C-alpha positions in Angstrom: 0.0 0.0 0.0 2.8 2.4 0.9 4.4 1.8 -2.5 1.2 2.9 -4.2 1.0 6.1 -2.1 4.6 6.8 -2.8 4.0 6.4 -6.5 1.4 9.2 -6.4 4.0 11.8 -5.3 3.9 14.8 -6.0 0.2 14.5 -5.3 -0.6 14.2 -1.5 -2.4 11.0 -0.7 -3.6 9.1 2.4 -5.4 5.9 3.3 -8.0 6.3 6.0 -10.6 4.1 7.6 -14.3 4.8 8.0 -13.6 6.7 11.2 -11.2 9.1 9.4 -8.1 7.7 11.1 -5.2 8.2 8.8 -3.5 4.8 8.4 -0.9 5.6 5.8 0.4 8.7 3.8 3.0 9.7 1.4 5.7 12.3 1.6 3.7 15.0 -0.3 0.9 14.7 2.3 3.5 14.9 5.2 4.9 18.1 3.6 1.5 19.7 3.8 0.6 18.4 7.2 3.8 17.5 9.1 1.7 16.8 12.3 0.6 13.5 10.8 4.2 12.2 10.6 5.0 13.1 14.2 1.6 12.3 15.9 0.8 9.1 17.5 -1.8 6.7 16.0 -4.5 8.1 18.2 -3.9 11.6 17.1 -4.0 10.9 13.3 -7.6 11.5 12.8 -8.3 13.9 9.9 -11.6 15.0 11.3 -10.1 15.7 14.7 -7.1 17.5 13.2 -9.4 19.7 11.0 -11.2 21.0 14.0 -8.5 21.2 16.6 -5.3 22.2 14.9 -4.6 25.9 15.3 -4.8 28.0 12.1 -1.0 28.2 11.8 -0.8 24.4 11.5 -4.0 23.6 9.7 -3.5 23.4 5.9 -7.1 24.2 5.1 -7.2 27.8 3.9 -10.9 27.8 3.4 -12.0 26.1 6.6 -15.2 28.0 6.9 -16.3 26.7 3.5 -15.2 23.1 4.1 -16.3 22.6 7.7 -20.0 22.0 6.9 -19.0 19.2 4.5 -16.8 17.7 7.1 -19.6 17.8 9.7 -21.9 16.2 7.2 -19.5 13.3 6.6 -19.1 12.8 10.3 -22.9 12.8 10.9 -23.4 10.3 8.0 -20.7 8.0 9.4 -21.9 8.3 13.0 -25.5 7.5 12.0 -24.3 4.4 10.1 -22.3 3.2 13.1 -25.2 3.8 15.4 -27.4 1.7 13.1 -24.9 -1.0 12.9 -24.4 -1.3 16.7 -28.1 -1.1 17.5 -29.7 -3.3 14.9 -29.9 -6.2 17.4 -30.9 -4.1 20.4 -34.3 -3.3 21.7 -34.0 0.5 21.7 -37.6 1.0 22.6 -37.0 -0.4 26.1 -36.4 1.9 29.0 -32.9 2.0 30.4 -32.1 -0.6 33.0 -30.8 1.8 35.7 -28.0 4.4 35.9 -25.0 4.0 33.6 -21.9 2.9 35.5 -18.5 3.9 34.5 -15.0 2.9 35.7 -13.2 5.7 37.4 -9.9 6.3 35.5 -7.9 6.4 38.7 -9.4 3.4 40.2 -9.9 1.1 37.2 -12.6 -0.9 39.0 -16.3 -0.7 39.3 -17.8 1.4 42.1 -19.2 -0.5 45.2 -22.9 -1.3 44.9 -23.6 0.2 48.3 -22.5 3.6 46.9 -24.8 3.3 44.0 -27.9 3.9 46.1 -30.6 5.8 44.2 -30.3 9.4 44.9 -32.9 12.1 44.6 -32.2 14.2 41.5 -31.0 17.7 42.4 -33.0 20.7 41.3 -36.7 21.5 41.8 -38.9 19.6 44.2 -41.9 17.9 42.8 -45.0 20.1 42.7 -47.8 19.2 45.1 -51.1 18.2 43.5 -53.5 21.1 42.7 -56.0 22.0 45.4 -59.5 21.0 44.7 -62.0 23.8 44.6 -64.6 21.9 46.5 -67.2 22.4 43.9 
C-alpha cells in the first residue's frame, strides 16, 4: 500500500478508515501536514485535526467553507455506526438503571452500596393542585 501512495507523489495521498483515522500517507501529504508524521496513531484522525489544529498548523485555507461538509461526513458515518451497533438491540425499552463507568484512577467498578438511588437535584416535585370543593 505504501508503494502505491509513494507512487502518487507529488500528489498528496492518504489511506484512511471509516472513522477518518489516517493509516498511511505519502511524503507529499506529510509536507502539507507535518503533524501526521509526528503524531501518535490516536492523534492521526483527519476530522479531529481539521477542527482542533490551530490555524497556523492547519493546511485548510478555506476552513469556513469546508467545515460544513466535514460535519456532514461525520454525521453520516456516525448514523451508520449507530445503526450497525443497535440493529440487534431493543432500543424502545427503558434504560435498566443508571449508567456505571469505571473511574480512570481506580480502574474498578464502584461499590454497589455507593450506587444507592439518589434524589435528583433541582426543583422539588409540585404538590397536586388544590381542589376547589365544587
